[in-house]
C-alpha positions in Angstrom: -1.2 -6.4 1.9 -4.3 -5.0 0.2 -6.8 -2.9 1.9 -10.0 -1.2 0.8 -11.1 -1.6 -2.9 -12.8 1.3 -4.7 -14.4 1.3 -8.1 -13.7 4.4 -10.1 -16.6 4.2 -12.5 -14.2 4.0 -15.5 -13.7 0.2 -15.5 -10.9 0.0 -12.9 -10.6 -0.9 -9.3 -8.2 1.0 -7.0 -6.8 -1.1 -4.2 -4.8 0.4 -1.3 -1.6 -1.4 -0.5 -0.9 -1.2 3.2 2.6 -2.5 2.8 4.6 -4.7 0.4 5.2 -8.3 1.1 8.6 -8.5 2.9 10.9 -11.1 4.3 10.1 -9.8 7.9 6.4 -10.6 7.3 7.2 -14.0 6.0 9.2 -14.8 9.1 6.4 -13.5 11.4 3.8 -15.6 9.6 5.9 -18.7 9.6 7.2 -18.6 13.2 4.9 -17.7 16.1 8.0 -16.9 18.2 8.9 -14.0 15.8 5.4 -12.6 16.2 5.8 -12.7 20.0 9.1 -10.8 19.7 7.4 -8.2 17.5 4.6 -7.9 20.0 7.0 -7.5 23.0 9.0 -4.8 21.1 5.8 -3.0 20.1 4.8 -2.9 23.8 7.9 -0.9 24.6 7.6 1.2 21.4 10.7 -0.4 19.9 9.4 -1.8 16.7 11.4 -3.2 13.8 10.1 -1.8 10.5 8.6 -4.7 8.4 6.5 -2.3 6.2 7.5 -0.4 3.1 6.3 0.5 -0.4 2.7 1.3 0.5 0.5 3.0 -2.1 -2.2 1.8 -4.5 -2.6 -0.6 -7.4 -5.1 -0.4 -10.2 -6.7 -3.5 -11.7 -9.1 -3.8 -14.6 -12.5 -5.6 -14.3 -10.7 -9.0 -14.9 -8.3 -8.4 -12.1 -5.3 -7.7 -14.3 -2.8 -5.2 -12.9 -2.9 -2.0 -14.8 -0.8 0.5 -12.8 1.0 0.7 -9.5 1.7 3.8 -7.4 3.9 3.5 -4.3 6.4 5.3 -2.2 9.3 3.4 -0.6 9.0 5.1 2.8 5.2 5.2 2.9 3.4 2.8 5.1 -0.1 2.0 6.5 -2.0 3.2 3.4 -5.6 2.1 3.9 -7.4 3.9 1.1 -6.6 4.7 -2.5 -9.2 6.4 -4.7 -9.0 8.2 -8.0 -11.1 11.4 -8.3 -10.8 13.3 -11.5 -7.1 13.3 -12.4 -5.9 12.9 -8.8 -5.1 9.9 -6.6 -5.9 10.3 -2.9 -4.2 8.0 -0.4 -5.4 7.8 3.2 -3.1 6.7 5.9 -3.8 4.8 9.1 -1.1 6.4 11.2 -0.8 9.9 9.8 -3.2 12.8 10.0 -2.9 13.8 6.4 -4.1 12.7 2.9 -1.6 12.3 0.1 -2.8 13.7 -3.3 -1.0 12.8 -6.5 -1.8 14.4 -9.9 -1.9 11.4 -12.2 -1.5 13.5 -15.3 1.7 15.1 -14.0 3.0 11.8 -12.4 1.8 8.8 -14.4 2.8 5.3 -13.5 5.8 4.1 -15.5 6.2 0.6 -16.9 9.0 -0.1 -14.4 6.6 0.6 -11.5 4.6 -2.5 -12.5 7.5 -4.9 -11.9 9.2 -3.4 -8.8 
């Protein structure tokens, strides 16, 4: 689920990924009854977790995936922007910003396929 696209001035777009596409979301989209159950549970603060693997992806000017940065337990990322050698991730539900040194923690080839 992409959110907020930022151009870094270096030929790449950084796109925040709120959550990865999951089976739970497939069910909710396909069956209105499942959405109603989720809404009912949310009302009573008993919410099944359908979100995971939030972070940011990087695409070139043609839209080709270049890099992917994510954390399995991270959710609700709404902003991903590269400033200098750091990636900053803003989160909808938390009162903090994640900062990742891209030189120290570069994306690995396996992170593009997982």
